[in-house]
Each structure stands twice: as structure tokens, then as C-alpha cells.
Residue, then its C-alpha position, 0 to 999 in steps of 0.5 A: m255153292s260150287s267149289q269155286t266160290q267155297v275156295l276163292v283164288e286171287e293172283k298177285s304176280s307170283v303169289r296165289i291167295l286162297t281164301l276158304n269161303r264158308p263163313k257161316q259154317l266156320n269154313a268147315l271143309c266139305f269134300d268139294m273144297i278138299s278136292r279143289l285145294l288138292q287140285l290147286f296145290l298140285a297145279y301150283e307146284e308144277d307152275p314155275s310162275v307161282k312162288l308162294v301160296i297164302l291160305k286164309g279164311q273168310g270171317r271169324a274162322f280160318c277153318a273149324g275142321g272137316d264137315v263131319p255130319p255128311v260123313v255120319r249120314d253116310i255111315k248111318q245109311g250103311k255107306w261108310r266107304l263114301g266117308a273113306d273117300f272123303f278122308t282119302d282126299e283129305y289125308t292126301l292133301n295133308y301129305v301134299l302140303a307137308t311135302n310141298s316144294k313151294p312155301q305156304v303161309s297160313i294166316l290163322n286169324g281165328i278158329v283153327m280146329g281139326g281139319g283146319a290144323g291139317l291144312s295149316i300146321h303141315g305148311r312151312f309158315r303159320v301166322a297166329t294173331e290175338n284172334s287165334v283159337f287152336a284145338m283138336p277136339e276129336t276125342e269129344l266127338g268119338l274120333f281121334p286127332d287125325v289129319g297127320a296130328s299124330y305127326f305134329l302133336s308128337r313133336l311139340p315140347g315134352f308131352f304137350g301134344e298128348y295134353v292138347g290131343l287128349t283134352g281138346a284144350r284150346l290154345d290162343g295165339a301166344e300159346m301157339l307161338a310158344c309151343g311151335l304150332a305157329t311160326h309167327f305172331v302178327p297182330s291182326t291190324r298188321l295183316t293187310a300190310l304183311e300181305a302187301d309185302l308178301f305179294r312182292i315175293s318173286s322167289s320160292d326160296p323160303t328165306f325171303v318169306s321168312t325175312i318178311l314175316d320176321a319183320y312183323n313178328q311179335k312175342p306176346d306174353l302168355k296169359q297168367h293162367s296159360a297151360y304153358h306155364r304148367i308144362d312141368v305138371i303136364d309132362r309129369c302127368f301126360s308122360k304116363r304110359t296109359v290113359e288111366e295112369i294119366v287120369s290118376a296122376l292128374e287126380r293126385e296133382a289135384t289133391q296136392e294143389p287144387n285149382d280150376w285148371i286141373s279140374t277142367i282137364i280131368g273133367a274133359l278127359k272124363k267127358a271124352s270117349p274112352a275108346s277115342l282117348k285110348i287110340a289117340l294116346r297110342s297114335i301120338r306115341e307111335g307118331r313120335f317115331q314115324g314120318v308124316g306119310q306113315c302117320l297118315i297111312r296109320e290114321y287112315r286105318m284108324v278112321c276107317h275102323a271108326m267109321k265102320g263101327d266094328i269096334s266102337k260106334d262112338l263116332v256116330e254117337g259123338c257127332r249126334a250128341i255134339l254136332i247134330d242133336k247138340d244135347r252134349s250127352p253122348k252114350w259112349n260104348p264102351c263107357r269106361l276106360e277099363e272096358m276099352k281093352d288093349s286088344m280092342v285098341e290094337k284092332y284100330f291099327k290093323r288093316v280093315e279085313e273082311e271089307e272087299g276092295w278096301e286098301d291102305l291109303k296110297l300117297p302120291q309119289r313126290k319129287n323135287l322135295h325141299f330138305l325140310a320136306i325130306s326131313k318129315l319123311 
């Protein structure tokens, strides 16, 4: 498939509708799709006739993340720098979306994971439905929540971002709205009518978009077993300084009040890559005090080290176990949290030395920034 058929473009007067169109792959982002989206969003910014961009996915997913297996294939062939090109474009796209002068409405009527979150959460408006499933499952893959996640997860209430980023927990549409990952909740049966109203937009002033979305917005009740009801436990445990202390705090909670929810969280942390957990925690903590551009530049250093495999080769092993062989039995190295020393964690945050021609991520200069975009810098 060409990038033209993988990203469908529809024009409705001043509105452009972009549809991710790899439904069999749950709209996983390949290099060509990322390049095409970047090209389109930059062109729309310069085009005065475009006032609004709507982004959605074909089928049961908005976007399940980046298409990682080809990157892993390159790494195994000793060509990790090709993977670096993929992440350069992806993180540049994330930055352009975060600082876009035109409003973006993402319709999240299905699975939103990893790179799919990077495509949507940085935009101004995110519409969840009863079909939405959000997750950042990277620690299970030997990676870490990237695509600017250290910026947006760190800004969720309390320590909910650490919980979502370390455990890969799945959230439904009501939880997305409650924690701020979604700005609106609209039942899927109302989406066609909502889009028809949005097609009439003739100004890039986001208040017009807001007024339309607010008219459709609903406040669904959280399910009885929602993690959001346990925000006090999450804050108590995930505010701890280290991953080891977080696990210990959860185990203490489990002895005081045994329940399936805490057992599941502890299980998820024990299954994840120790290296990934440690760098993910530090990344989110640093992100709390950094602008979106600084977060992406730091995450680029981290992902280059993960691909180069100079500290840990968990990315290749995690993708093998979860995405390629699907035996779900990764052999992590280091295999225990205490073996992942602070000095090893530190290396992920440094420049990639001894690599000819490697440079830090260079993000494009932005102009005519909306005040909301300036606040992200």
C-alpha cells in the first residue's frame, strides 16, 4: 500500500479529515504514514483555507502504535540507525502536533496505544467513546513510554501517569475523560452527527470547535472496578522514589487489603523489563519539569540507546517475545530490578557517543504559535 492509501484525505470546505487506513494492522504507523502525516500537517498550517483537521482510524482501532517489527529487523541486521530515522520523523510529528496553530480533533473510537497516543494526545481535542481503549504498553516490550509521553503522562492528576506508564494499564473512555487524556466523551452512535457539525467550521478559532464538541459531550460514570476510584492507593504507591519502593508499597497494600486489582498491577510490574521500568520512571519524573520539545529530545536519546543495545538489548527481546514469536516469555537482561544500576539508567539520558554522525534530535522552528502551544514549551 502507498502512503496515499494508508492515510486517506477527505476535504469538506475548510475541514480536512485524515483517516489512518491499515485496519488489519490496527492502523500501526509505518515510516511512510508518519512522513505523510508530517507533510500534511505542515502543509495545512501554511494553507489559510484549512481551519480544522480531524484525525481518525479505519476499523476497530484509532492507532495501536508504531510498526515496531521492521525497526527490530533493522537492529538485528546491525542497522539501528535506520530505526533512528523512523523515530526522528515520529517525534518531529509529535512536536508539530503539540505546537500546531490549527485545531486538531482526534476521534478515538477504538484502540489508542503507544504511537497512537502520540498522534492524538498532543492535539487540542481528543474525543473518547465507549469503544476507546488507551494504553502505553512499552515496558512489556522492553521500551519505555515515548512519543512525548513523559510530557503528557507526567501532567495527569497525582501519580496516575506513573501508574499508566509503568504498568501498561488499559483505560476505557470514561477513565480517559476523568484523567484528562480525553477532552470529550461522545457515544459512537453520535459521531456521524458530530462530524457533520464540525464540517461546517469556517474559523480556526478553537472556541468554535469547543462549542460544537461541548454540545455532544457526555459524562459517563466510571465502572465500579475502575482504577480511578483507587487514585489514593495509586498516589501512595507510585509517588515512591524508586521502582523497587513502588513494588514494595504495592505489596504492603496487598497484605492489608488483598484484591485482584493490586495483584494484577504487581504482576504487570514483575513481567515488565526491569531496565524499561527504571528508565520509564525517571523519564516521567523529568518530564514533569520540561517542555514538550525537551521531553522529545531526551526520549530520542533514550530510544537510540535502546536500539543500539549498548546498555540492554531488551527492546529486541521484548518485541521477539510479544510481537514476533508471541511466546510471551521474554528473557530480560538485566533480569531483576536491583541488577539495573543507577549508573546504567544514567547512560540512557546521555548523548550517544562513539557513534559517528549521531546527533541530538533537531526539532523544527515553529512560528505563529497559539498561546496554548507556547505554554507547552
